N, C-alpha and C positions, 0 to 999 in steps of 0.2 A: 199016881196022877204026875198030869201033865203041864212042864214046863211053857208052854207056850203060853203066846202073852196075846187080847187082840189092838188089831192097828190097824188102822187101812191109809194107802195112800191115794195120789191125785198128781198125776201132770199136762201138764197146757204148754203152751206153747204161744206167745201173743207176737200179734202184729205190729211192735211196737219198743220203742229206744228202752235200754236199760230202765236211766235216774223218772220216769213216770209211775214205772211196774211196782218200785220202791218206793218211793211215795209212798204213796197206798200202800203199805201193807206196813212200812212205817208208822202212818198213821193209825194203824184198825190195828185197836188195844190185843185182841184175841189173840191177834196173832203174833205182835214181838214185847208185850205186855212182861216177858221176862230179861229179854236179852234183846238186839238189835246191834247188827255188825255187819260193813260194806269191804269187803278183803281186797289188800291193795296185790292183786293177779289180772295177768291177761287171761283170757276172759276176766271182767269181771263177774266179783259172785256176795251175793246177803245170804246172812242164817240171819234167820231168825227165831224166837220161840216163845209160845205165848201158851197160855195157860189158859183153862176157864172150866168152874163150876158145872153140873149137870144134874140141876137137880132126882130126874129121873132113873141115876144111881148113886145119888146119896155117894159121889166121886170125883176128887177134878181127872181131867184130861190138859195133857199134854199135847203139843202142836211142834212139828220144826216145818220149819222153812227155806226151802235154797232158791235162789233166781239165781240162774246162770242168765251171762252178757254172750247170744250171738248171730253177733253182729246188727244186723238192723229188726231182729227176733229175740226175745226172751222168754227164756223157761223159769217152768217155774213148778216145783215140787215139794207137793206139801204130805206131810207125816203126822196122822196125830193118833198116838197112842195110850190106852184106857191103864195101864199100868194094872187093870185084871188079870185075873191068870183063865186062860183059857176053860180051863174047867169049870166055871163061873156058868160057863155054855153064854152066857150073851151081856152087851155091855148096853140091849135094843137099840142098836143103832144109833148109838151118844157116837161113837168115829168116827164115823162115815160121814153123822151132822156136819159134826169140830170139823173132818177134811175139805167139806166143802164152801164153808162155811168163810174157814181162815185163808 
């Protein structure tokens, strides 16, 4: 049996500053309802963990979001993970949907 798991990721670069993007993620519960912090690094980095229940698979999915300051732009990386074994064949697109909505 395979030990692979179902996960999806998205990367986007926004032509706006770091603070507005961080505020949106902080205020969006499915993206940050487990943990949220802004690291004291240069460039600034924010880390958020969220969790959401998906009825179509009867399982919670986890989501990790990284927000990275890139001068006048802000990079966002989102990884949604079902925790289901790859041998389960499919999470019916739940982790991809979560990555898009987080």
